[in-house]
C-alpha positions as a Python dict, from the first residue, in 0.01 Angstrom:
ca = {
    (1, 'M'): (0, 0, 0),
    (2, 'K'): (122, 349, -85),
    (3, 'H'): (136, 634, 166),
    (4, 'L'): (-42, 968, 120),
    (5, 'T'): (47, 1268, 334),
    (6, 'I'): (-196, 1560, 349),
    (7, 'L'): (-13, 1852, 505),
    (8, 'V'): (-156, 2083, 770),
    (9, 'P'): (78, 2386, 755),
    (10, 'N'): (98, 2637, 1036),
    (11, 'G'): (-105, 2952, 987),
    (12, 'E'): (-455, 3049, 884),
    (13, 'N'): (-494, 2822, 584),
    (14, 'N'): (-779, 2680, 379),
    (15, 'L'): (-949, 2402, 575),
    (16, 'S'): (-1175, 2297, 289),
    (17, 'S'): (-884, 2181, 72),
    (18, 'I'): (-755, 1962, 357),
    (19, 'V'): (-1095, 1813, 436),
    (20, 'G'): (-1190, 1775, 69),
    (21, 'A'): (-872, 1588, -19),
    (22, 'Y'): (-909, 1362, 285),
    (23, 'K'): (-1275, 1280, 213),
    (24, 'I'): (-1232, 1204, -157),
    (25, 'F'): (-926, 981, -114),
    (26, 'T'): (-1093, 803, 179),
    (27, 'R'): (-1401, 740, -36),
    (28, 'A'): (-1182, 615, -322),
    (29, 'N'): (-1021, 366, -83),
    (30, 'A'): (-1364, 253, 38),
    (31, 'Y'): (-1487, 206, -319),
    (32, 'R'): (-1189, -14, -400),
    (33, 'K'): (-1259, -220, -87),
    (34, 'E'): (-1625, -261, -189),
    (35, 'L'): (-1504, -406, -520),
    (36, 'G'): (-1288, -658, -335),
    (37, 'K'): (-966, -477, -427),
    (38, 'K'): (-688, -347, -207),
    (39, 'Q'): (-687, 12, -85),
    (40, 'V'): (-433, 223, -271),
    (41, 'F'): (-331, 465, 6),
    (42, 'E'): (-276, 482, 375),
    (43, 'I'): (-386, 840, 437),
    (44, 'E'): (-239, 1057, 712),
    (45, 'L'): (-252, 1425, 799),
    (46, 'A'): (84, 1562, 907),
    (47, 'G'): (221, 1896, 1019),
    (48, 'I'): (465, 2065, 1253),
    (49, 'S'): (214, 2150, 1527),
    (50, 'N'): (-20, 1933, 1734),
    (51, 'E'): (-312, 2162, 1652),
    (52, 'V'): (-378, 2426, 1388),
    (53, 'D'): (-667, 2669, 1422),
    (54, 'F'): (-876, 2791, 1130),
    (55, 'Y'): (-1100, 3094, 1093),
    (56, 'G'): (-1013, 3252, 1425),
    (57, 'G'): (-1035, 2927, 1621),
    (58, 'L'): (-1378, 2830, 1489),
    (59, 'F'): (-1230, 2503, 1363),
    (60, 'T'): (-922, 2308, 1468),
    (61, 'A'): (-726, 2039, 1282),
    (62, 'R'): (-518, 1783, 1472),
    (63, 'P'): (-270, 1608, 1239),
    (64, 'H'): (-216, 1237, 1285),
    (65, 'K'): (161, 1282, 1297),
    (66, 'H'): (446, 1526, 1306),
    (67, 'I'): (622, 1529, 970),
    (68, 'S'): (941, 1404, 1138),
    (69, 'A'): (760, 1075, 1205),
    (70, 'I'): (709, 1019, 833),
    (71, 'G'): (1035, 894, 691),
    (72, 'K'): (901, 813, 345),
    (73, 'T'): (578, 892, 165),
    (74, 'D'): (458, 844, -192),
    (75, 'L'): (234, 1146, -246),
    (76, 'V'): (215, 1477, -59),
    (77, 'I'): (-74, 1721, -86),
    (78, 'I'): (-18, 2085, 11),
    (79, 'P'): (-341, 2273, 86),
    (80, 'S'): (-421, 2631, -6),
    (81, 'L'): (-253, 2895, 211),
    (82, 'N'): (-372, 3226, 345),
    (83, 'H'): (-274, 3540, 151),
    (84, 'N'): (16, 3638, 376),
    (85, 'Y'): (262, 3432, 175),
    (86, 'H'): (579, 3569, 331),
    (87, 'Q'): (451, 3479, 677),
    (88, 'A'): (334, 3136, 562),
    (89, 'I'): (679, 3058, 423),
    (90, 'K'): (850, 3190, 736),
    (91, 'T'): (639, 2986, 979),
    (92, 'N'): (666, 2664, 778),
    (93, 'S'): (1039, 2645, 710),
    (94, 'E'): (1066, 2300, 870),
    (95, 'L'): (785, 2173, 651),
    (96, 'I'): (944, 2326, 340),
    (97, 'D'): (1273, 2148, 410),
    (98, 'W'): (1083, 1822, 461),
    (99, 'L'): (905, 1868, 126),
    (100, 'G'): (1234, 1900, -58),
    (101, 'K'): (1374, 1587, 106),
    (102, 'Q'): (1063, 1382, 30),
    (103, 'Y'): (1063, 1485, -337),
    (104, 'R'): (1431, 1401, -373),
    (105, 'N'): (1351, 1067, -208),
    (106, 'G'): (1095, 984, -478),
    (107, 'A'): (769, 1130, -350),
    (108, 'C'): (530, 1313, -580),
    (109, 'V'): (396, 1646, -455),
    (110, 'A'): (67, 1819, -536),
    (111, 'S'): (-11, 2177, -439),
    (112, 'I'): (-360, 2320, -414),
    (113, 'C'): (-410, 2682, -517),
    (114, 'T'): (-165, 2907, -325),
    (115, 'G'): (4, 2602, -173),
    (116, 'A'): (232, 2653, -474),
    (117, 'Y'): (418, 2910, -265),
    (118, 'L'): (550, 2633, -37),
    (119, 'L'): (651, 2429, -340),
    (120, 'A'): (831, 2730, -482),
    (121, 'A'): (1001, 2805, -150),
    (122, 'A'): (1132, 2447, -148),
    (123, 'G'): (1286, 2511, -491),
    (124, 'L'): (1076, 2238, -649),
    (125, 'L'): (918, 2459, -915),
    (126, 'D'): (1232, 2610, -1067),
    (127, 'G'): (1218, 2551, -1441),
    (128, 'K'): (881, 2375, -1416),
    (129, 'S'): (529, 2465, -1516),
    (130, 'C'): (297, 2576, -1238),
    (131, 'S'): (-55, 2702, -1187),
    (132, 'T'): (-208, 2882, -890),
    (133, 'H'): (-504, 3108, -819),
    (134, 'W'): (-511, 3386, -1078),
    (135, 'S'): (-521, 3653, -804),
    (136, 'A'): (-192, 3526, -658),
    (137, 'A'): (-9, 3466, -984),
    (138, 'D'): (166, 3801, -1026),
    (139, 'Q'): (319, 3794, -681),
    (140, 'L'): (430, 3431, -720),
    (141, 'K'): (601, 3515, -1049),
    (142, 'Q'): (769, 3817, -894),
    (143, 'L'): (901, 3618, -596),
    (144, 'Y'): (1006, 3314, -801),
    (145, 'P'): (1093, 3424, -1157),
    (146, 'K'): (1234, 3082, -1253),
    (147, 'I'): (883, 2932, -1254),
    (148, 'S'): (700, 2885, -1584),
    (149, 'L'): (364, 3014, -1465),
    (150, 'Q'): (61, 2873, -1653),
    (151, 'T'): (-226, 3059, -1489),
    (152, 'D'): (-478, 2958, -1755),
    (153, 'Q'): (-420, 2590, -1677),
    (154, 'L'): (-637, 2426, -1414),
    (155, 'I'): (-382, 2148, -1355),
    (156, 'T'): (-14, 2107, -1435),
    (157, 'D'): (167, 1773, -1423),
    (158, 'E'): (544, 1772, -1462),
    (159, 'Q'): (816, 1548, -1318),
    (160, 'G'): (608, 1431, -1023),
    (161, 'I'): (489, 1784, -937),
    (162, 'Y'): (120, 1865, -966),
    (163, 'T'): (-31, 2210, -922),
    (164, 'N'): (-376, 2354, -972),
    (165, 'G'): (-562, 2681, -1008),
    (166, 'G'): (-765, 2828, -729),
    (167, 'A'): (-1040, 2790, -473),
    (168, 'Y'): (-1266, 2487, -519),
    (169, 'S'): (-1100, 2381, -842),
    (170, 'F'): (-883, 2171, -610),
    (171, 'L'): (-1159, 1910, -641),
    (172, 'N'): (-1059, 1862, -1005),
    (173, 'L'): (-696, 1811, -905),
    (174, 'I'): (-799, 1546, -650),
    (175, 'L'): (-1006, 1365, -915),
    (176, 'Y'): (-708, 1386, -1151),
    (177, 'L'): (-488, 1221, -887),
    (178, 'V'): (-751, 957, -809),
    (179, 'E'): (-758, 862, -1176),
    (180, 'K'): (-378, 856, -1187),
    (181, 'Y'): (-328, 643, -875),
    (182, 'Y'): (-647, 434, -882),
    (183, 'D'): (-820, 421, -1221),
    (184, 'R'): (-1074, 603, -1439),
    (185, 'D'): (-1364, 405, -1295),
    (186, 'T'): (-1282, 514, -939),
    (187, 'A'): (-1244, 877, -1048),
    (188, 'I'): (-1585, 870, -1221),
    (189, 'F'): (-1742, 715, -912),
    (190, 'C'): (-1596, 988, -690),
    (191, 'A'): (-1706, 1256, -937),
    (192, 'K'): (-2062, 1126, -916),
    (193, 'V'): (-2065, 1088, -537),
    (194, 'F'): (-1923, 1438, -476),
    (195, 'Q'): (-2092, 1585, -787),
    (196, 'I'): (-1775, 1728, -940),
    (197, 'E'): (-1751, 1803, -1311),
    (198, 'M'): (-1495, 1574, -1473),
    (199, 'D'): (-1208, 1669, -1703),
    (200, 'R'): (-1193, 2044, -1650),
    (201, 'H'): (-864, 2174, -1786),
    (202, 'S'): (-881, 2553, -1780),
    (203, 'Q'): (-952, 2828, -1530),
    (204, 'S'): (-937, 3101, -1796),
    (205, 'A'): (-1309, 3181, -1778),
    (206, 'F'): (-1277, 3261, -1407),
    (207, 'I'): (-986, 3504, -1432),
    (208, 'I'): (-1062, 3868, -1358),
    (209, 'F'): (-795, 4074, -1529),
    (210, 'K'): (-692, 4364, -1308),
    (211, 'G'): (-361, 4445, -1470),
    (212, 'Q'): (-18, 4351, -1346),
    (213, 'R'): (80, 4633, -1109),
    (214, 'T'): (328, 4464, -874),
    (215, 'H'): (625, 4601, -1070),
    (216, 'T'): (802, 4935, -1004),
    (217, 'D'): (842, 5067, -1360),
    (218, 'E'): (653, 5399, -1346),
    (219, 'L'): (674, 5454, -1720),
    (220, 'V'): (503, 5119, -1785),
    (221, 'K'): (239, 5197, -1521),
    (222, 'K'): (165, 5519, -1706),
    (223, 'A'): (122, 5324, -2030),
    (224, 'Q'): (-101, 5070, -1856),
    (225, 'A'): (-326, 5347, -1725),
    (226, 'Y'): (-346, 5490, -2078),
    (227, 'I'): (-451, 5153, -2222),
    (228, 'E'): (-705, 5092, -1947),
    (229, 'S'): (-861, 5437, -1984),
    (230, 'M'): (-991, 5367, -2333),
    (231, 'P'): (-1081, 5000, -2395),
    (232, 'E'): (-1310, 5111, -2677),
    (233, 'E'): (-1024, 5261, -2881),
    (234, 'K'): (-784, 5088, -3114),
    (235, 'I'): (-458, 5200, -2961),
    (236, 'S'): (-154, 5236, -3183),
    (237, 'M'): (151, 5056, -3051),
    (238, 'E'): (359, 5337, -3202),
    (239, 'D'): (168, 5588, -2990),
    (240, 'L'): (238, 5378, -2683),
    (241, 'A'): (604, 5364, -2773),
    (242, 'S'): (617, 5740, -2731),
    (243, 'F'): (620, 5668, -2356),
    (244, 'A'): (973, 5539, -2400),
    (245, 'I'): (1275, 5578, -2627),
    (246, 'G'): (1151, 5387, -2929),
    (247, 'R'): (922, 5089, -2988),
    (248, 'R'): (1173, 4814, -2919),
    (249, 'N'): (1282, 4958, -2585),
    (250, 'F'): (923, 5017, -2482),
    (251, 'D'): (817, 4662, -2569),
    (252, 'R'): (1112, 4519, -2376),
    (253, 'R'): (1031, 4721, -2064),
    (254, 'F'): (659, 4645, -2085),
    (255, 'I'): (714, 4269, -2114),
    (256, 'K'): (964, 4269, -1829),
    (257, 'A'): (723, 4460, -1603),
    (258, 'T'): (392, 4288, -1684),
    (259, 'G'): (471, 3957, -1852),
    (260, 'N'): (263, 4067, -2154),
    (261, 'T'): (342, 4250, -2474),
    (262, 'P'): (163, 4587, -2499),
    (263, 'L'): (-68, 4436, -2763),
    (264, 'A'): (-157, 4135, -2545),
    (265, 'Y'): (-218, 4368, -2249),
    (266, 'A'): (-452, 4585, -2456),
    (267, 'Q'): (-636, 4272, -2571),
    (268, 'R'): (-686, 4158, -2213),
    (269, 'V'): (-820, 4500, -2112),
    (270, 'K'): (-1068, 4492, -2401),
    (271, 'I'): (-1181, 4136, -2333),
    (272, 'E'): (-1229, 4213, -1963),
    (273, 'A'): (-1453, 4505, -2063),
    (274, 'A'): (-1643, 4274, -2299),
    (275, 'K'): (-1690, 4015, -2023),
    (276, 'K'): (-1840, 4280, -1794),
    (277, 'A'): (-2078, 4388, -2069),
    (278, 'F'): (-2191, 4030, -2130),
    (279, 'E'): (-2242, 3973, -1756),
    (280, 'T'): (-2443, 4288, -1687),
    (281, 'S'): (-2641, 4372, -2003),
    (282, 'R'): (-2850, 4211, -2273),
    (283, 'K'): (-2627, 4348, -2549),
    (284, 'G'): (-2549, 4116, -2836),
    (285, 'V'): (-2205, 3994, -2938),
    (286, 'N'): (-2170, 4241, -3227),
    (287, 'E'): (-2269, 4538, -3012),
    (288, 'V'): (-2019, 4451, -2740),
    (289, 'M'): (-1753, 4381, -3001),
    (290, 'Y'): (-1781, 4733, -3140),
    (291, 'E'): (-1789, 4886, -2790),
    (292, 'V'): (-1449, 4736, -2706),
    (293, 'G'): (-1284, 4847, -3030),
    (294, 'Y'): (-1313, 4544, -3258),
    (295, 'A'): (-1460, 4560, -3608),
    (296, 'D'): (-1385, 4203, -3718),
    (297, 'L'): (-1610, 3939, -3558),
    (298, 'K'): (-1373, 3652, -3639),
    (299, 'A'): (-1079, 3833, -3477),
    (300, 'F'): (-1290, 3921, -3171),
    (301, 'R'): (-1403, 3560, -3129),
    (302, 'E'): (-1048, 3429, -3162),
    (303, 'V'): (-904, 3667, -2903),
    (304, 'F'): (-1198, 3617, -2667),
    (305, 'R'): (-1166, 3239, -2680),
    (306, 'K'): (-788, 3252, -2643),
    (307, 'I'): (-819, 3455, -2322),
    (308, 'T'): (-1132, 3302, -2164),
    (309, 'G'): (-1148, 2953, -2311),
    (310, 'L'): (-1506, 3026, -2426),
    (311, 'S'): (-1664, 3190, -2728),
    (312, 'P'): (-1832, 3529, -2667),
    (313, 'L'): (-2175, 3367, -2704),
    (314, 'E'): (-2088, 3083, -2464),
    (315, 'Y'): (-1960, 3331, -2207),
    (316, 'R'): (-2267, 3554, -2244),
    (317, 'T'): (-2503, 3257, -2202),
    (318, 'R'): (-2318, 3119, -1900),
    (319, 'Y'): (-2268, 3437, -1698),
    (320, 'N'): (-2567, 3657, -1779),
    (321, 'K'): (-2833, 3588, -1516),
    (322, 'D'): (-3126, 3714, -1724),
    (323, 'L'): (-3030, 3500, -2021),
    (324, 'A'): (-2962, 3194, -1805),
    (325, 'M'): (-3312, 3223, -1656),
    (326, 'G'): (-3466, 3224, -1999),
}
């Protein structure tokens, strides 16, 4: 039997991702037993404290073991952290060291949402693909620039490291791992019992683009404000380049600061404005397209789908309450 460790880090973390992982894997084991097969995992919660409080002491988790009592494990799950990432890393240094040792000893490691910060702090994401909650992505990239951040991806799987997007999308990661370690039949069973949609691969439709502002380049911030002030206009990249000494220099500084080219940034601003229009009005696709500065429906559809993973019509139907109600 393999060993699964679900970590309970110190700090105000996300209890649901700990409980959810524990419940689904426990149910997968029970299903295997009902079929007359062997359980796949021995499941244990482990941490560096005897008790960890959640939500101001409203709930308390008591890990089965201290991590020092687990010499070898096969799979480690890191839950979502609070949003004070520097503090979370500081108060879990012992756990971070243990993670690195377990991975080097052959364990696979899966991080849920912002649990990716502990993976990154252990140096396990350098040069690898990684996803996390879209709202935490900019800061993660700034702190750990060697990571290949794939924020649009719901799940990444590379060299025994698994990461996922944000919030309750962790349920899809757990199903993914159940299918990997058990089989497809067990994953489908768990999906039906817990009523989780199978085979979701993208979190693009959930991303709210607020602009990357964690950098310190004031010239680029000025250009960003200019782009964001007029989503309905077709902005000339040459006009934007007037913020700097030439187009090439401007593009280089913009990419370094935001991770996007100026054109891609302008596209994201326009598509975010279009999403808001679809969510809050009964305007048609063509009307919204013109309002955000597009004149070519095919081009608008292509950019919209590239950024959100959905067509404009699919997005409008899914997120407009009036339309959804008929």
